C-alpha positions as CSV (number, residue, x, y, z in Angstrom):
1,M,-8.0,0.1,-14.8
2,F,-4.7,-1.8,-14.0
3,K,-1.1,-0.9,-13.4
4,I,2.5,-2.4,-12.5
5,M,5.1,-1.0,-10.2
6,R,8.2,-2.0,-8.6
7,V,8.8,-2.3,-5.2
8,T,11.4,-0.1,-3.6
9,G,12.4,-0.5,-0.2
10,D,11.7,-2.7,2.7
11,S,8.4,-1.5,4.2
12,L,7.1,-4.8,3.9
13,S,9.9,-7.1,4.0
14,P,10.0,-10.3,4.1
15,E,6.7,-10.4,2.3
16,F,7.5,-7.7,-1.0
17,E,11.1,-7.3,-1.5
18,E,12.7,-4.3,-2.7
19,G,12.8,-5.6,-7.1
20,D,9.1,-7.3,-6.9
21,F,6.5,-6.4,-9.1
22,V,2.5,-5.5,-8.0
23,V,-0.2,-5.3,-10.2
24,L,-2.7,-2.8,-8.9
25,A,-6.4,-2.6,-9.8
26,T,-7.2,1.1,-9.4
27,S,-11.0,1.2,-10.1
28,P,-13.1,2.5,-7.1
29,L,-15.0,-0.7,-7.1
30,F,-11.9,-2.4,-5.7
31,L,-10.4,0.6,-3.5
32,N,-14.0,1.1,-1.9
33,A,-13.7,-2.7,-0.7
34,L,-11.2,-3.2,0.9
35,K,-10.3,-5.6,3.9
36,P,-7.9,-5.3,6.9
37,G,-4.5,-6.7,5.0
38,D,-5.2,-5.7,2.1
39,V,-1.6,-4.2,0.3
40,L,-2.4,-0.7,-0.9
41,V,0.1,1.5,-3.2
42,F,-0.7,5.5,-2.6
43,Q,1.2,8.9,-2.7
44,H,2.3,10.7,0.3
45,E,3.0,14.4,0.4
46,Q,6.1,14.1,2.0
47,Y,7.4,10.4,1.4
48,G,6.4,9.8,-2.2
49,T,4.9,6.9,-3.4
50,M,4.5,4.2,-0.7
51,I,3.3,0.4,-0.2
52,K,1.6,-0.1,3.0
53,K,-0.8,-3.1,4.2
54,F,-4.6,-1.3,5.0
55,A,-5.6,-1.7,9.0
56,H,-8.8,0.7,9.0
57,N,-11.0,3.1,7.5
58,E,-10.5,6.4,9.0
59,A,-14.0,7.1,11.6
60,D,-15.3,9.7,9.2
61,G,-14.6,7.4,5.7
62,K,-12.7,10.0,4.3
63,G,-9.4,8.4,4.8
64,V,-7.6,4.9,5.3
65,Y,-4.7,4.0,7.8
66,V,-2.2,1.9,6.9
67,T,0.8,-0.4,8.7
68,G,3.9,-1.5,7.5
69,A,5.5,-4.7,8.5
70,H,9.3,-3.9,8.9
71,P,10.0,-2.6,12.5
72,H,11.6,0.6,10.9
73,S,8.8,1.2,8.3
74,L,7.0,4.3,8.6
75,D,3.1,4.4,8.7
76,S,-0.1,5.9,10.3
77,S,1.2,6.0,13.2
78,Q,3.6,8.7,12.6
79,F,1.8,10.0,9.7
80,G,-2.0,9.8,10.3
81,P,-4.2,8.4,7.9
82,I,-4.2,8.5,4.1
83,P,-6.9,10.8,2.1
84,K,-8.7,8.5,0.3
85,H,-8.2,10.2,-2.9
86,D,-4.3,9.8,-2.5
87,L,-4.8,5.8,-2.8
88,I,-3.1,4.7,-6.4
89,G,-4.5,1.4,-5.9
90,K,-4.8,-2.2,-4.3
91,V,-2.4,-5.1,-4.8
92,I,-4.0,-7.7,-6.6
93,W,-0.9,-10.1,-8.1
94,H,2.3,-10.3,-6.5
95,I,5.4,-11.3,-9.3
96,A,8.3,-11.8,-6.4
97,K,11.8,-11.7,-7.9
98,P,13.7,-14.7,-8.0
99,R,15.4,-15.3,-4.6
100,S,19.2,-16.5,-3.7
């Protein structure tokens, strides 16, 4: 139902930085009630595990479109929608590493 993961990369920088931790809700209850701006972790067949912000659902409801915050991050504008079965979880708690 819950999972802890460490953030790698700078896709959602500066809000989420390399070395931060996130707690994910993995229940379908959380994954079926998404709002724009919710942060998702998912598995992408080409890029591996990714963290992005939810933008909107695909018209047929089978996938979701995601965006990154960093200007050079990959998102649905490059690779299309993410099938819902590839969603790992929704971030419900962000644990930032100490900033210097």
